[in-house]
Backbone bond lengths (Angstrom), bond angles and torsions (degrees), N, CA, C in turn:
res aa  C-N    CA-C-N  psi(-1)  N-CA   C-N-CA  omega(-1)  CA-C   N-CA-C  phi
1 M - - - 1.433 - - 1.518 110.06 -
2 N 1.308 114.98 131.51 1.464 116.80 179.46 1.526 111.92 -93.24
3 V 1.312 116.90 176.22 1.467 121.99 -177.89 1.516 112.07 -60.21
4 Q 1.325 116.34 -41.41 1.474 120.83 -178.23 1.541 111.44 -62.15
5 Q 1.323 116.34 -40.62 1.449 120.30 178.97 1.564 111.49 -67.18
6 V 1.329 115.91 -37.42 1.452 119.29 176.83 1.539 112.10 -64.67
7 R 1.323 115.34 -43.16 1.453 120.22 178.51 1.518 111.37 -64.02
8 T 1.343 116.20 -42.79 1.469 119.42 178.36 1.510 109.82 -62.65
9 G 1.319 117.94 -44.57 1.461 120.27 179.19 1.508 112.22 -62.01
10 A 1.356 117.26 -38.05 1.446 120.46 179.40 1.514 110.38 -67.13
11 L 1.338 117.71 -41.90 1.434 122.11 179.71 1.524 110.95 -63.33
12 I 1.321 116.27 -41.15 1.478 120.45 178.47 1.531 108.66 -63.74
13 G 1.316 117.32 -42.12 1.438 120.46 179.82 1.548 111.94 -63.11
14 V 1.291 116.09 -41.39 1.489 120.52 177.29 1.511 109.63 -64.00
15 A 1.328 117.46 -44.28 1.455 120.93 -178.89 1.543 111.67 -62.79
16 I 1.332 115.67 -40.76 1.465 119.13 177.01 1.547 111.22 -63.76
17 A 1.320 116.06 -40.73 1.494 119.75 179.17 1.558 109.72 -63.62
18 I 1.299 116.68 -43.02 1.452 120.24 -179.21 1.558 110.67 -63.86
19 L 1.342 116.70 -45.36 1.462 119.86 178.61 1.497 111.40 -65.48
20 A 1.327 119.06 -36.49 1.475 120.47 178.44 1.520 109.67 -67.18
21 G 1.311 118.78 -39.51 1.440 121.86 177.93 1.510 111.35 -65.08
22 A 1.319 117.42 -42.45 1.469 121.46 177.73 1.522 111.10 -62.37
23 A 1.321 116.79 -41.97 1.470 120.67 179.33 1.530 111.24 -63.46
24 K 1.333 116.03 -40.21 1.461 120.79 177.37 1.509 110.96 -62.73
25 M 1.330 117.20 -46.40 1.482 121.01 179.20 1.526 109.77 -60.05
26 S 1.320 115.99 -44.20 1.473 120.01 -178.76 1.504 109.95 -61.04
27 A 1.327 118.21 -43.12 1.456 121.57 -179.79 1.532 111.19 -63.97
28 E 1.363 115.79 -38.19 1.444 119.31 179.75 1.511 111.11 -68.42
29 R 1.307 117.24 -35.82 1.469 121.01 178.12 1.535 110.44 -66.96
30 R 1.333 115.92 -40.82 1.453 117.91 179.50 1.536 110.48 -64.16
31 R 1.332 116.97 -41.99 1.482 119.64 177.25 1.510 111.43 -61.74
32 A 1.327 116.47 -40.09 1.461 119.24 -178.62 1.551 110.63 -65.96
33 R 1.321 117.02 -37.35 1.467 121.01 178.41 1.504 111.23 -66.23
34 R 1.312 117.63 -36.36 1.454 122.01 -177.30 1.548 112.46 -77.38
35 A 1.324 116.19 -17.64 1.445 120.82 -177.79 1.526 109.36 -59.20
36 F 1.294 117.67 140.01 1.451 122.58 -178.34 1.536 109.11 -67.59
37 Q 1.310 115.58 126.22 1.439 123.32 175.20 1.495 109.89 -126.14
38 P 1.348 117.84 102.24 1.454 119.73 -176.40 1.546 111.43 -63.69
39 V 1.313 112.68 142.28 1.482 119.31 178.09 1.526 105.81 -122.82
40 R 1.299 116.84 129.48 1.459 120.26 -178.91 1.520 111.44 -71.34
41 D 1.309 116.13 157.10 1.444 121.62 173.30 1.514 109.49 -71.11
42 A 1.338 115.88 156.53 1.465 120.99 -178.16 1.540 109.11 -73.84
43 G 1.305 112.01 154.70 1.459 121.01 176.01 1.502 114.19 111.18
44 P 1.313 115.62 152.82 1.494 119.34 -177.43 1.518 113.42 -66.24
45 E 1.316 117.73 -24.54 1.452 118.59 -179.33 1.541 112.71 -69.76
46 N 1.313 116.80 -14.99 1.463 121.92 -179.60 1.526 110.33 -102.39
47 M 1.279 120.07 8.04 1.458 123.57 -178.21 1.525 110.76 -97.36
48 A 1.327 116.88 145.17 1.439 120.83 176.83 1.537 110.28 -67.92
49 H 1.329 115.24 -38.48 1.493 120.16 179.93 1.539 107.78 -131.90
50 P 1.344 117.56 83.18 1.489 119.23 -177.07 1.524 111.09 -69.17
51 P 1.336 115.98 148.05 1.452 120.58 177.07 1.538 111.21 -71.14
52 A 1.288 114.91 160.82 1.466 120.97 -178.89 1.510 111.16 -70.70
53 D 1.355 116.40 -40.30 1.463 121.22 179.50 1.544 108.70 -111.13
54 W 1.350 114.88 138.98 1.467 119.88 -177.86 1.548 106.05 -146.40
55 D 1.349 117.06 123.43 1.447 118.92 179.62 1.510 111.10 -127.19
56 D 1.323 118.44 -173.35 1.448 122.16 -178.26 1.523 113.56 -61.50
57 V 1.298 117.19 -34.91 1.489 120.68 178.58 1.512 108.70 -66.35
58 D 1.318 119.10 -44.64 1.454 122.61 178.26 1.530 110.28 -60.64
59 Q 1.320 115.01 -45.00 1.493 120.44 -179.30 1.547 110.13 -60.48
60 T 1.326 115.33 -47.05 1.487 117.68 -175.97 1.500 110.67 -68.80
61 A 1.346 117.81 -38.40 1.464 121.31 176.92 1.526 109.81 -62.65
62 D 1.317 116.76 -42.00 1.454 121.29 179.88 1.494 111.69 -65.44
63 E 1.333 117.49 -39.63 1.479 122.53 178.22 1.516 111.35 -67.61
64 S 1.321 116.74 -28.51 1.494 118.36 -176.57 1.515 111.98 -80.85
65 F 1.329 119.50 -13.25 1.441 121.20 179.56 1.475 110.29 -65.88
66 P 1.300 119.02 137.73 1.433 134.37 7.72 1.538 114.00 -97.71
67 A 1.300 117.43 33.41 1.469 119.07 176.64 1.519 110.22 -60.60
68 S 1.344 116.80 154.37 1.429 119.07 -176.26 1.519 113.61 -72.65
69 D 1.300 117.98 -32.20 1.456 122.31 -177.65 1.500 111.46 -122.62
70 P 1.312 121.46 125.23 1.459 121.55 176.73 1.516 109.96 -71.70
71 P 1.295 116.50 155.74 1.464 119.59 178.41 1.525 111.48 -67.88
72 C 1.282 117.04 159.15 1.444 123.09 -178.83 1.516 109.84 -95.14
73 H 1.274 116.64 122.59 1.469 122.96 173.82 1.547 106.54 -120.98
74 C 1.295 115.79 72.82 1.444 117.22 -177.16 1.548 107.95 -130.90
75 R 1.290 115.17 158.62 1.462 119.66 177.63 1.472 110.13 -71.26
76 R 1.289 115.53 143.47 1.458 121.23 176.26 1.526 106.67 -76.58
77 S 1.295 113.90 140.09 1.469 116.60 176.09 1.520 109.06 -83.25
78 R 1.269 116.60 165.15 1.465 120.14 179.45 1.492 112.38 -70.43
79 Y 1.344 118.60 -6.60 1.448 122.38 179.51 1.484 114.77 -96.11
80 D 1.360 116.96 -0.01 1.470 120.68 178.73 1.525 111.92 -73.11
């Protein structure tokens, strides 16, 4: 075996180790996502520490969780 073959073999071994590590991390991430994560129902009655004031905007925002954008409860301007 010459030096070039040894280097090629070493590089292939490193590449296989990297791919195996990446596959293991990917599998662990998939398992973590599938793990049960309880989500509470909306509303102050289901909170451990409910706020003193609670209105329709708070309720709607709480119901929209975990959506990326909360609903808009704003006055329409005269330009709409």
